[in-house]
C-alpha positions as CSV (number, residue, x, y, z in Angstrom):
1,M,-8.1,15.0,-2.1
2,I,-9.6,11.5,-2.5
3,E,-10.1,9.2,0.5
4,G,-10.3,5.6,-0.4
5,L,-9.9,1.9,0.5
6,V,-7.6,-0.3,-1.4
7,G,-7.4,-4.1,-1.1
8,G,-4.6,-6.2,-2.7
9,R,-1.4,-8.0,-2.1
10,L,2.0,-6.6,-1.1
11,Y,4.3,-6.6,-4.1
12,G,7.8,-7.1,-2.7
13,E,8.8,-6.1,0.8
14,A,8.0,-2.8,2.7
15,Q,11.1,-0.5,3.1
16,I,12.1,1.8,5.9
17,R,13.2,5.2,4.7
18,T,14.3,8.4,6.4
19,G,13.2,11.9,5.2
20,Q,15.5,14.9,5.0
21,N,14.0,16.0,8.4
22,G,15.2,12.8,10.0
23,K,11.7,11.3,10.3
24,R,11.2,7.7,9.5
25,F,8.5,6.5,7.0
26,V,7.7,3.2,5.3
27,T,7.1,2.6,1.6
28,C,5.7,-0.4,-0.3
29,K,3.8,-1.4,-3.4
30,V,0.4,-3.1,-3.4
31,R,-0.9,-4.9,-6.4
32,A,-4.7,-4.5,-6.7
33,V,-7.1,-5.9,-9.3
34,T,-9.8,-3.6,-10.7
35,N,-13.4,-4.5,-11.5
36,D,-12.3,-5.1,-15.1
37,G,-9.7,-7.6,-14.0
38,D,-6.8,-5.3,-14.7
39,T,-3.9,-5.0,-12.3
40,I,-3.0,-1.6,-10.9
41,F,-0.1,-0.8,-8.6
42,V,-0.6,1.4,-5.5
43,N,2.5,3.2,-4.3
44,V,2.0,3.4,-0.5
45,I,3.7,5.6,2.0
46,A,3.0,5.4,5.8
47,F,4.0,7.9,8.5
48,D,1.9,6.4,11.3
49,D,4.0,4.2,13.6
50,G,1.4,1.5,13.9
51,V,0.8,1.3,10.1
52,Q,4.6,1.2,9.5
53,A,5.1,-1.7,12.0
54,A,2.2,-3.7,10.4
55,L,3.5,-3.1,6.8
56,L,7.1,-4.2,7.9
57,A,5.7,-7.4,9.4
58,L,4.2,-8.4,6.1
59,S,5.9,-10.5,3.4
60,D,5.7,-10.4,-0.4
61,A,2.2,-11.4,-1.6
62,D,0.5,-11.0,1.8
63,S,-3.1,-9.7,1.6
64,V,-3.7,-6.2,2.9
65,A,-6.5,-3.6,3.0
66,L,-5.4,0.1,3.4
67,S,-7.4,3.3,3.8
68,G,-6.0,6.7,3.2
69,T,-5.5,9.6,0.8
70,L,-5.3,8.6,-2.9
71,T,-3.7,10.4,-5.8
72,P,-4.2,9.0,-9.3
73,K,-1.2,8.9,-11.6
74,V,0.1,7.3,-14.8
75,W,3.4,5.8,-15.8
76,T,5.0,4.5,-19.0
77,D,6.3,1.0,-19.2
78,K,9.4,-0.1,-21.1
79,N,7.3,-0.7,-24.2
80,G,5.9,2.9,-24.2
81,L,2.5,1.9,-22.9
82,V,0.8,4.3,-20.5
83,K,-0.5,2.6,-17.4
84,P,-2.5,3.8,-14.4
85,A,-1.1,3.8,-10.9
86,I,-2.2,5.3,-7.5
87,D,-0.2,7.0,-4.8
88,M,-1.5,6.5,-1.3
89,I,-0.7,8.0,2.1
90,A,-1.9,5.1,4.3
91,H,-3.7,6.0,7.6
92,R,-5.0,2.6,8.6
93,L,-4.6,-1.0,7.5
94,L,-6.1,-4.4,8.0
95,T,-4.4,-7.7,7.3
96,A,-5.5,-11.3,7.6
97,Y,-3.4,-11.5,10.7
98,E,-5.2,-8.6,12.3
99,G,-8.6,-10.0,11.4
100,R,-7.7,-13.4,13.1
101,R,-6.4,-11.7,16.2
102,E,-9.6,-9.5,16.6
103,A,-11.9,-12.5,16.0
104,G,-10.1,-14.5,18.7
105,E,-10.3,-11.7,21.3
């Protein structure tokens, strides 16, 4: 298990889903940039109610920092190129909106 912090921008909108057990969760994609300048997509799932609410309040391209459990993956694009990706179970997050609220308290 890898614990990590990912910063990037929301890619599209967060989506509410319901598992087979009837529990709600939220999924989204975050586009992050590596040190080499490459883009990597992080597939995020959140089970925590607070994290879910915060993700659902964000819009496409909003900045977000997430911490949680990471699983490295690869996927093949339509041209047959293998690309890296990361799956994340998000436990906490910070947005620009959260940072402003905390600074003003």
